[in-house]
Each structure stands twice: as C-alpha cells, then as structure tokens.
C-alpha positions as CSV (number, residue, x, y, z in Angstrom):
1,G,148.8,-6.8,-53.1
2,L,149.5,-7.6,-49.5
3,A,146.4,-9.0,-49.0
4,T,146.7,-11.3,-51.8
5,F,150.2,-12.1,-51.8
6,A,152.1,-11.7,-48.7
7,F,149.3,-12.5,-46.0
8,P,148.6,-15.9,-47.1
9,R,152.3,-16.7,-47.2
10,Y,152.2,-15.5,-43.6
11,A,149.4,-17.9,-42.6
12,A,151.3,-21.0,-44.4
13,A,154.6,-20.2,-42.7
14,T,155.4,-23.1,-40.2
15,T,158.4,-21.8,-38.2
16,P,159.2,-18.3,-36.6
17,E,162.2,-18.3,-39.2
18,D,160.0,-18.9,-42.2
19,L,157.5,-16.1,-41.1
20,T,160.7,-13.8,-40.7
21,R,161.8,-14.5,-44.0
22,E,158.4,-14.0,-45.3
23,V,158.0,-10.4,-43.5
24,D,161.4,-9.5,-44.5
25,D,160.7,-10.3,-48.2
26,A,157.4,-8.3,-48.2
27,G,159.0,-5.2,-46.3
28,R,162.0,-5.1,-48.9
29,F,158.9,-5.0,-51.6
30,V,157.4,-2.1,-49.8
31,L,160.7,-0.4,-49.4
32,R,161.4,-0.6,-53.1
33,S,157.7,0.3,-54.3
34,A,156.2,2.8,-52.0
35,P,158.4,5.9,-51.9
36,P,158.5,7.0,-55.5
37,V,154.8,6.6,-55.7
38,A,154.4,8.5,-52.5
39,L,157.0,11.0,-53.8
40,A,155.2,11.4,-57.1
41,A,151.6,11.6,-55.6
42,I,153.0,14.5,-53.3
43,A,154.2,16.5,-56.4
44,L,151.0,16.0,-58.5
45,V,148.5,16.3,-55.4
46,D,147.6,20.0,-56.0
47,L,147.6,19.7,-59.8
48,V,145.3,16.4,-59.7
49,I,142.8,18.1,-57.2
50,E,142.5,21.2,-59.4
51,F,142.0,19.0,-62.8
52,L,139.7,16.3,-61.1
53,Y,137.5,18.5,-59.0
54,S,138.1,22.6,-58.8
55,G,140.1,25.3,-56.9
56,Q,137.2,24.9,-54.0
57,F,138.7,22.0,-53.1
58,S,142.4,23.2,-52.6
59,P,142.4,23.3,-49.0
60,A,142.4,19.4,-49.2
61,A,145.6,19.5,-50.7
62,G,147.5,19.9,-47.7
63,L,145.4,17.4,-46.1
64,L,146.1,14.8,-48.7
65,A,149.8,15.7,-49.0
66,W,150.5,14.7,-45.2
67,Q,148.2,11.7,-45.4
68,L,150.8,10.5,-48.4
69,V,153.6,11.3,-45.7
70,G,151.5,9.0,-43.5
71,D,151.0,6.2,-46.0
72,L,154.8,5.4,-46.2
73,P,154.8,4.1,-42.5
74,K,151.3,2.8,-43.0
75,A,152.5,0.6,-45.8
76,L,155.4,-1.0,-43.6
77,S,153.1,-1.2,-40.6
78,W,150.9,-3.4,-42.6
79,V,153.6,-5.9,-43.5
80,L,154.6,-6.0,-39.8
81,G,151.0,-6.1,-38.5
82,G,149.5,-8.5,-40.9
83,P,151.1,-11.6,-39.0
84,L,149.2,-10.3,-35.9
85,L,146.0,-11.2,-37.4
86,Y,146.9,-14.3,-40.0
87,R,148.8,-16.1,-37.1
88,G,145.9,-15.8,-34.8
89,K,147.4,-13.3,-32.5
90,V,143.9,-11.3,-32.0
91,R,144.7,-9.7,-28.7
92,A,148.0,-8.3,-29.9
93,F,146.0,-7.3,-33.2
94,L,143.4,-5.5,-31.4
95,V,146.1,-3.8,-29.0
96,A,147.7,-2.5,-32.2
97,E,144.5,-1.0,-33.5
98,L,143.1,0.4,-30.4
99,F,146.6,2.1,-30.0
100,Y,146.3,3.6,-33.6
101,L,142.5,5.1,-33.0
102,V,143.7,6.6,-29.8
103,A,146.9,7.9,-31.5
104,F,145.1,9.2,-34.3
105,G,142.2,10.7,-32.5
106,G,144.2,12.4,-29.7
107,G,146.6,13.8,-32.5
108,A,143.5,14.9,-34.4
109,L,142.2,16.6,-31.3
110,V,145.3,18.4,-30.8
111,C,146.2,19.5,-34.2
112,I,142.9,20.5,-35.8
113,P,142.5,23.6,-33.4
114,L,146.0,24.5,-34.6
115,W,146.3,23.6,-38.1
116,G,142.7,23.3,-39.2
117,L,141.7,20.7,-41.9
118,E,145.8,20.1,-42.6
119,G,146.0,19.2,-38.6
120,V,144.1,15.9,-39.7
121,G,146.8,15.0,-42.1
122,F,149.5,15.8,-39.4
123,A,147.7,13.5,-37.1
124,Y,147.3,10.7,-39.4
125,A,151.0,10.8,-40.2
126,F,152.0,10.9,-36.6
127,A,149.5,8.1,-35.8
128,Y,151.0,5.7,-38.3
129,V,154.6,6.4,-37.4
130,A,153.8,5.6,-34.0
131,F,151.6,2.5,-34.9
132,L,154.6,1.4,-37.1
133,L,157.0,1.3,-33.9
134,V,154.2,-0.6,-31.7
135,V,153.5,-3.4,-34.2
136,F,157.5,-3.9,-34.6
137,R,157.5,-4.5,-31.1
138,L,154.2,-6.7,-30.8
139,L,155.4,-8.6,-33.9
140,R,158.7,-9.8,-32.0
141,S,156.7,-10.6,-28.7
142,A,153.5,-12.3,-30.0
143,C,154.9,-14.1,-33.1
144,G,158.7,-14.4,-32.6
145,V,159.4,-12.9,-35.7
146,R,163.5,-11.6,-35.4
147,S,163.5,-8.9,-38.1
148,G,166.1,-6.5,-37.8
149,P,165.5,-2.9,-37.3
150,G,167.0,-1.7,-40.4
151,P,163.9,-1.6,-42.6
152,L,162.0,0.5,-39.7
153,W,164.7,3.0,-39.6
154,R,164.8,3.2,-43.4
155,M,161.1,4.0,-43.6
156,L,161.1,6.5,-40.8
157,G,164.1,8.4,-42.7
158,L,161.8,8.2,-46.0
159,T,159.1,9.3,-44.1
160,L,161.0,12.4,-42.9
161,G,162.3,13.0,-46.3
162,A,158.7,12.7,-47.7
163,A,157.6,15.4,-44.9
164,A,160.8,17.7,-45.8
165,F,159.5,17.5,-49.6
166,V,156.2,18.3,-48.6
167,V,157.4,21.6,-46.9
168,A,159.7,22.3,-49.8
169,I,156.7,22.4,-52.1
170,R,155.0,25.0,-49.8
171,C,158.2,27.1,-49.9
172,W,159.1,26.9,-53.3
173,P,156.5,25.3,-55.6
174,G,159.1,24.3,-58.2
175,A,160.6,21.8,-55.9
176,R,157.8,19.7,-57.1
177,L,159.9,19.3,-60.4
178,L,162.5,17.3,-58.5
179,A,159.9,14.3,-58.0
180,L,160.3,13.0,-61.6
181,P,163.8,12.6,-62.0
182,V,164.1,11.2,-58.4
183,C,161.2,8.6,-59.1
184,L,162.9,7.8,-62.6
185,V,166.1,7.0,-61.1
186,W,164.7,5.3,-58.0
187,W,162.6,2.8,-60.6
188,W,165.8,2.2,-62.7
189,R,167.9,1.1,-59.5
190,V,165.2,-1.2,-58.3
191,G,164.6,-2.6,-61.8
192,T,161.0,-1.5,-62.0
193,L,161.6,0.6,-65.1
194,R,163.8,-2.1,-66.6
195,Q,161.0,-4.6,-66.5
196,A,158.5,-2.0,-67.9
197,V,160.5,-1.3,-70.8
198,A,161.0,-5.0,-71.3
199,R,157.3,-6.0,-71.3
200,T,156.2,-3.0,-73.3
201,R,158.8,-4.4,-75.9
202,A,157.5,-7.8,-75.8
203,V,153.8,-6.7,-76.0
204,L,154.8,-4.3,-79.1
205,R,156.4,-7.7,-80.7
206,K,153.6,-9.8,-79.9
207,L,151.5,-7.1,-81.8
208,R,153.6,-7.1,-84.9
209,D,153.4,-10.7,-85.1
210,L,149.4,-10.9,-85.3
211,P,148.1,-11.6,-88.6
212,A,145.6,-8.8,-88.6
213,L,148.5,-6.5,-88.3
214,R,150.5,-7.7,-91.0
C-alpha cells in the first residue's frame, strides 16, 4: 500500500512542507491500521502454524511472534524512510539500510546463543526499533521534513505493548482471547469496522437488485 499510494506522493511533493504533510498522512494511516493487525496475528500465530503446517513447526511460533512485534516499528520506518529513496537521497538511504543490517546481524549474533531460534525474533524487533529512530533523524536532516516526534513515540509505545502481549500469552495462554475485543474496538474507533459494514450492506443491496436473483 505504501509503495503504490504513499511513495509516489513523496516523489511528487514540490516543497518540504508538502513532503511533511504526505509523511504525516502516511504515518497516521500506519498508526491506525497496523497495530490491530499485528495484535490479531500475535494472538493467532500458534494456531495458524499448527493448522497450516504441523506441531513440528511450533518452535517457529516464538520467532514469528517477535517478528510481528518488530513489524510495527518496521511499518512506520518505511513511512519515514521512503522519502530518502524517492527524493533521491541515496547516500542517506544506504546509511540507513547499512545500519539496519549491522543492527540485525549484531543482534542475532548476541541473541541466538542466548535464546536460540527465538533470538532471531528479538534481534529483528530490536533492529527495527533502532532503524526507526535512525530514519527519523535522517529524514529531518536529508529531506527537511519537520514531522513531530508524536507518531514516533506512539509507535514505540505500541511496540512495547505488543511485546508485553507476547510475554502475557507465554505466561497465560488465555490472554490471547483479549485480542479480539481490543481489535474490534480499535477498528470501530478508527472507522474501519463501520466502513466494512457499510460496504458489505451496499454489496448485498446490489446483489438483491440483480435480475438473476429476483
């Protein structure tokens, strides 16, 4: 979605103010849509792996859960890092990518001996948190974007909450049941659920009006 909608707008922005507005809009979209998806996926990861594969893949559940935690800062870092590439700031973009590779590789070297396969997930989440902070700084210095730090801190808070949810599920598997009501309330508050209900009703009305169904 970012590649097909937000990134072309980054390229078309004519002033730093226009680019700031586009980055802020994309950031708000990610903050609205990504957290409940990640939360639902974390809650279902054990069941999905068991259903799609087998119990032999159960060790991958911990790895995937922490990767889903890391996907939250990853989503916002793509929002903030996109202008570096689409505005031709190749050097800054390469610095950011090299930093991520070093952070992920170094984190994996430290975490894998301590926590095994799950250590890869720890390293992934840590690397994207650090990457988010770096691209936020590079975006301001390379592109003149003056977005406030509010979305950054909100995403870091959400990432911490997702990590706490993973730990809670480990201690009390029933905690996964909290994901559904939280996601439903979230989607209702941001309007996603209302839009889905409205569109479903519109489709059903059109189907009822088809001559073949009368």
